[in-house]
C-alpha positions as CSV (number, residue, x, y, z in Angstrom):
1,M,0.0,0.2,0.0
2,T,1.1,3.2,-1.4
3,D,0.5,7.5,-0.4
4,K,0.3,10.0,-2.9
5,T,4.2,10.3,-2.9
6,G,4.0,6.8,-3.7
7,M,5.7,6.2,0.0
8,T,4.8,2.4,1.9
9,T,1.9,3.6,4.6
10,D,1.2,1.7,7.1
11,G,-2.1,-0.1,7.8
12,A,-2.1,-0.1,11.4
13,L,-2.7,3.7,11.4
14,T,-3.9,4.6,7.6
15,T,-6.7,1.8,5.9
16,L,-9.5,2.7,5.6
17,D,-11.2,-0.4,5.0
18,I,-11.9,-2.1,8.1
19,H,-12.6,-4.8,6.0
20,S,-9.4,-5.0,4.0
21,L,-6.0,-6.9,4.3
22,P,-2.4,-5.6,4.3
23,E,-0.6,-5.1,1.3
24,E,2.6,-4.0,3.1
25,S,5.7,-6.1,4.6
26,T,5.1,-8.7,7.7
27,Y,8.4,-7.6,9.3
28,A,8.6,-4.3,8.8
29,G,6.4,-1.0,10.4
30,V,3.7,-1.0,13.7
31,T,3.2,-4.3,15.1
32,S,-0.6,-4.6,15.5
33,F,-2.6,-7.6,16.0
34,L,-3.3,-8.9,12.3
35,R,-1.8,-5.3,11.5
36,R,-5.6,-4.4,12.5
37,P,-5.7,-1.0,12.9
38,Y,-5.1,1.3,16.5
39,E,-8.6,2.7,17.6
40,K,-9.4,3.8,20.9
41,D,-13.1,4.6,19.6
42,L,-15.0,1.1,19.5
43,S,-18.4,2.8,18.8
44,N,-18.6,1.2,15.3
45,M,-16.1,-1.8,16.4
46,D,-17.7,-5.5,16.5
47,A,-14.6,-6.8,17.7
48,A,-11.9,-5.4,19.6
49,I,-8.3,-7.4,20.6
50,V,-6.8,-5.4,24.2
51,G,-3.1,-6.3,25.7
52,I,-3.3,-6.8,29.7
53,P,0.7,-7.2,30.2
54,F,-0.2,-8.1,33.8
55,D,2.1,-10.3,35.6
56,T,3.1,-9.9,39.3
57,A,0.6,-12.7,39.9
58,T,2.6,-15.3,38.8
59,T,4.0,-18.6,40.9
60,N,7.1,-19.6,39.1
61,R,8.8,-17.1,36.2
62,P,7.6,-13.9,35.8
63,G,7.6,-12.4,32.0
64,A,4.4,-12.7,30.2
65,R,3.7,-8.5,30.5
66,F,5.6,-9.3,27.4
67,G,3.4,-12.1,26.0
68,P,0.8,-8.8,24.0
69,R,3.9,-7.3,22.4
70,G,5.1,-10.9,21.4
71,I,1.7,-12.1,20.3
72,R,1.1,-9.5,18.4
73,N,4.7,-9.2,16.6
74,A,4.3,-12.8,15.7
75,S,0.8,-12.4,14.2
76,V,1.9,-10.1,11.1
77,S,3.4,-13.1,10.4
78,L,-0.2,-13.9,9.8
79,A,-2.0,-11.1,8.5
80,F,-2.5,-11.7,5.1
81,G,-5.2,-14.5,2.7
82,T,-8.8,-14.2,2.0
83,H,-9.8,-17.3,4.4
84,V,-8.3,-18.6,7.5
85,Y,-6.7,-22.1,6.7
86,G,-9.0,-24.6,8.2
87,W,-11.6,-22.3,8.2
88,D,-14.3,-20.7,4.9
89,F,-13.8,-17.5,5.4
90,H,-11.4,-14.8,6.9
91,P,-12.9,-13.2,10.2
92,I,-11.6,-9.3,9.2
93,R,-13.9,-10.0,6.4
94,E,-16.7,-10.8,8.7
95,L,-16.1,-8.4,11.3
96,R,-14.8,-4.9,12.2
97,I,-11.8,-5.6,14.0
98,C,-9.3,-3.3,15.7
99,D,-6.6,-3.4,18.2
100,H,-7.2,-0.8,21.0
101,G,-3.6,-1.3,22.3
102,D,-3.0,-2.3,26.4
103,L,-5.0,-1.7,28.8
104,P,-4.3,1.1,31.0
105,F,-3.7,0.6,35.3
106,D,-1.1,1.0,37.6
107,F,1.5,-1.5,38.0
108,A,2.7,0.8,41.1
109,Q,-0.8,0.1,43.1
110,P,-1.1,-3.8,42.0
111,A,-3.6,-4.4,44.3
112,K,-5.8,-1.9,42.4
113,V,-4.9,-3.8,39.1
114,P,-7.9,-6.4,39.0
115,Q,-10.5,-3.6,39.2
116,Q,-9.1,-1.6,37.0
117,I,-9.2,-4.4,34.6
118,E,-12.7,-5.3,35.0
119,E,-13.8,-1.7,35.2
120,Y,-12.0,-1.1,31.8
121,V,-13.7,-4.5,30.2
122,S,-16.6,-3.5,31.8
123,W,-16.3,-0.2,29.7
124,M,-15.3,-1.9,26.7
125,L,-18.7,-4.5,26.4
126,D,-20.4,-1.7,27.3
127,Q,-19.3,-0.3,23.7
128,D,-20.9,-3.7,22.2
129,V,-17.8,-5.3,21.8
130,M,-16.5,-8.8,21.3
131,V,-13.3,-8.5,23.5
132,L,-10.3,-10.7,22.9
133,S,-8.0,-10.4,25.8
134,L,-3.7,-10.8,25.1
135,G,-2.4,-11.7,28.8
136,G,0.0,-11.3,31.0
137,D,-0.5,-14.3,33.4
138,H,-3.4,-16.2,33.9
139,F,-4.9,-14.3,37.0
140,I,-6.2,-11.4,34.6
141,T,-9.3,-14.0,33.9
142,L,-11.5,-13.3,36.7
143,P,-12.0,-9.4,36.4
144,V,-12.1,-10.0,32.6
145,I,-15.0,-12.6,33.6
146,K,-16.7,-10.6,36.0
147,A,-17.1,-7.9,33.1
148,Y,-17.9,-10.5,31.2
149,A,-20.8,-11.4,34.0
150,G,-21.8,-8.2,35.0
151,K,-23.0,-7.8,30.8
152,H,-24.5,-11.2,29.9
153,G,-25.8,-12.4,34.0
154,K,-24.0,-14.8,35.9
155,P,-23.0,-17.9,36.2
156,I,-21.4,-18.2,32.8
157,S,-19.5,-21.4,31.2
158,L,-16.4,-21.8,31.0
159,I,-14.2,-23.7,28.2
160,H,-10.5,-23.4,30.3
161,F,-7.6,-25.2,27.8
162,D,-4.6,-25.4,30.7
163,A,-2.0,-27.2,32.1
164,H,-3.6,-26.6,35.8
165,S,-7.0,-26.4,37.0
166,D,-6.5,-22.8,38.6
167,T,-9.0,-23.9,41.5
168,W,-6.7,-24.3,44.3
169,P,-8.4,-23.0,47.2
170,D,-7.7,-19.3,48.8
171,E,-7.3,-18.5,51.9
172,H,-7.3,-14.3,50.4
173,D,-10.6,-12.7,49.6
174,D,-8.6,-10.3,47.5
175,G,-6.1,-12.7,46.4
176,V,-3.7,-11.6,43.1
177,N,-2.7,-15.7,42.0
178,H,-2.9,-17.1,39.0
179,G,-3.4,-20.2,40.8
180,T,-6.8,-19.8,42.3
181,M,-8.6,-17.1,40.4
182,F,-11.4,-19.9,39.2
183,W,-11.5,-20.9,43.1
184,H,-12.8,-17.3,43.5
185,A,-14.9,-16.9,40.7
186,T,-16.5,-20.7,41.0
187,Q,-16.6,-19.4,45.1
188,Q,-18.4,-15.8,44.4
189,G,-20.8,-17.4,41.7
190,F,-19.7,-16.2,38.1
191,L,-18.7,-19.6,36.7
192,D,-20.7,-22.4,36.9
193,P,-19.1,-25.9,37.1
194,A,-21.3,-28.2,36.0
195,T,-21.5,-26.3,32.3
196,S,-18.0,-25.5,32.0
197,V,-14.5,-28.1,31.0
198,Q,-11.7,-28.2,32.0
199,I,-9.4,-29.2,28.5
200,G,-5.7,-30.7,29.2
201,L,-4.8,-30.7,32.8
202,R,-1.7,-32.8,34.0
203,T,-1.4,-31.4,37.2
204,D,-3.0,-33.1,40.7
205,N,-5.2,-31.3,42.3
206,Q,-8.3,-33.3,43.4
207,D,-10.5,-31.0,44.3
208,T,-12.4,-30.3,41.4
209,L,-14.7,-27.4,42.3
210,G,-17.2,-29.6,40.5
211,F,-16.1,-28.5,36.9
212,N,-16.1,-31.0,33.8
213,I,-12.1,-32.6,33.0
214,L,-10.6,-33.3,29.9
215,D,-6.9,-33.4,31.5
216,G,-3.9,-34.3,29.0
217,P,-4.3,-38.1,28.9
218,W,-7.6,-38.5,28.3
219,I,-7.0,-36.1,24.6
220,Q,-4.2,-38.5,23.7
221,R,-6.6,-41.8,24.2
222,H,-9.6,-40.7,22.9
223,G,-9.1,-37.3,20.6
224,T,-9.5,-34.5,19.5
225,D,-13.0,-35.6,17.4
226,A,-14.1,-37.0,21.0
227,A,-13.1,-33.8,22.9
228,I,-15.1,-31.7,20.3
229,E,-18.5,-33.4,21.6
230,Q,-18.1,-34.3,25.2
231,I,-17.5,-29.6,25.2
232,R,-20.0,-29.1,23.2
233,K,-22.0,-31.6,24.9
234,I,-21.0,-29.6,28.1
235,V,-21.8,-26.1,28.0
236,G,-24.7,-26.7,25.2
237,D,-26.3,-23.4,24.4
238,N,-25.4,-21.1,27.5
239,K,-23.2,-18.3,26.9
240,T,-19.6,-19.7,27.1
241,Y,-16.1,-17.8,28.2
242,L,-13.3,-19.2,26.3
243,T,-9.4,-18.9,28.3
244,F,-6.4,-20.4,26.7
245,D,-3.2,-20.9,28.6
246,I,-0.2,-21.5,26.4
247,D,1.3,-23.8,28.9
248,C,-2.1,-26.2,27.7
249,L,0.7,-27.2,25.2
250,D,3.3,-29.2,25.3
251,P,6.8,-27.5,26.1
252,A,7.8,-28.9,22.6
253,Y,5.2,-26.5,21.1
254,A,5.5,-23.5,24.2
255,P,8.3,-23.6,25.8
256,G,7.7,-19.8,25.9
257,T,5.9,-19.7,29.0
258,G,6.0,-19.3,33.1
259,T,5.6,-22.5,34.3
260,P,5.4,-25.3,31.6
261,V,4.3,-28.8,32.2
262,C,5.6,-32.5,30.0
263,G,2.6,-34.6,28.4
264,G,0.5,-31.8,26.4
265,L,-1.6,-30.8,23.3
266,T,-0.1,-30.0,20.0
267,T,-0.6,-27.3,18.1
268,S,-2.0,-29.0,16.0
269,Q,-4.7,-30.9,18.6
270,A,-5.6,-27.5,20.5
271,R,-6.4,-26.1,16.8
272,E,-9.0,-29.0,16.2
273,I,-10.1,-28.6,18.9
274,V,-11.1,-25.0,18.8
275,K,-12.3,-25.2,14.9
276,G,-14.3,-27.6,16.8
277,L,-16.5,-24.8,18.9
278,A,-17.7,-23.3,16.2
279,G,-20.7,-22.3,16.6
280,I,-21.4,-22.9,20.9
281,N,-22.5,-19.2,22.0
282,I,-18.9,-18.1,23.2
283,V,-19.2,-14.4,24.1
284,G,-15.5,-13.8,24.6
285,A,-11.9,-14.8,25.4
286,D,-8.5,-14.9,26.3
287,L,-5.2,-16.4,25.6
288,V,-3.2,-15.6,27.8
289,E,1.3,-16.9,29.4
290,V,2.9,-16.4,26.6
291,A,6.5,-15.2,28.1
292,P,8.5,-14.0,25.3
293,P,12.0,-13.7,27.6
294,Y,12.0,-18.3,27.6
295,D,10.5,-18.1,24.0
296,H,13.2,-19.5,21.0
297,A,12.0,-18.7,17.6
298,E,9.0,-17.3,18.4
299,I,7.2,-20.7,18.3
300,T,5.4,-20.4,21.7
301,A,4.1,-16.5,20.5
302,L,3.1,-17.8,17.3
303,A,0.9,-20.7,18.6
304,G,-0.4,-17.9,20.6
305,A,-1.1,-15.4,17.8
306,T,-2.1,-18.2,16.0
307,L,-5.1,-19.5,18.7
308,A,-6.1,-16.6,18.8
309,L,-6.7,-15.8,15.3
310,D,-8.9,-18.8,15.6
311,F,-10.6,-17.1,18.6
312,L,-11.5,-14.4,16.2
313,C,-13.0,-17.0,13.9
314,L,-14.9,-18.8,16.7
315,F,-16.6,-14.7,17.6
316,A,-17.8,-14.7,13.8
317,K,-19.6,-17.8,13.8
318,A,-20.9,-16.9,17.7
319,P,-25.1,-17.3,17.5
320,W,-25.6,-15.0,20.2
321,R,-24.7,-12.1,18.0
322,K,-27.0,-12.8,15.5
């Protein structure tokens, strides 16, 4: 794409067609997600990508604060073509999608960050957009779910890809911990475990809180088609939030994360399951725990960006939007 002088322009800043795909080099220019235009005004958007670079709730290796930047950087190589491979369309053609930049919060007052995330995402949802959040550590999902429950009513259902259950009990009512947030969300009535499912788990937690679990070995034994069938049966027609911790993938496919666990899904298995969720009432999604300092050749960031693109495809097919 060139301007009147023949110089190359940057679609993330200058595009006039929200449904256009870039014609510029993928290795240069402003790094927005999929080269979507940066936009703070959401009044004419259907979906917005927002980074939440918060990682002070980690219990092992920090670094996911760099996740949104890493995912965006990897995503530009996916910003081409008229269809997403494996789908029969491209979400950019179906939805008005922008990159909203990163969510503002005061890092010097970490105890206030959860409320700041909840309030900001609530404001975004009030603009009638679907929000795709890029973490950051997995704790960010708690305030985001609260915002979605405020919009759609509680409890909501959860589709949760992870190596960990994140339902360990927490004696602190306001605990900021990326291993306890779904315990809090359940105790506070924001999630319905009976209509929620956790996929890929491979760490021990005896108290399931009533969540349905398709753990890592189950996926390997039964396969992706069986997983899709079970997930669809469990969540039914409920409004459902999708959260994907990149450590659901085996470290061979996602080394750049804070708490890697062997025996996980392949990127292909995860994508097959996600694609099989088309038509479920997905109201929003996040992709968390990409930690570029531990990545190699953008393996993890690219997996995260590819899955996030699949999530936008799910957004386009969500029946509640019709």
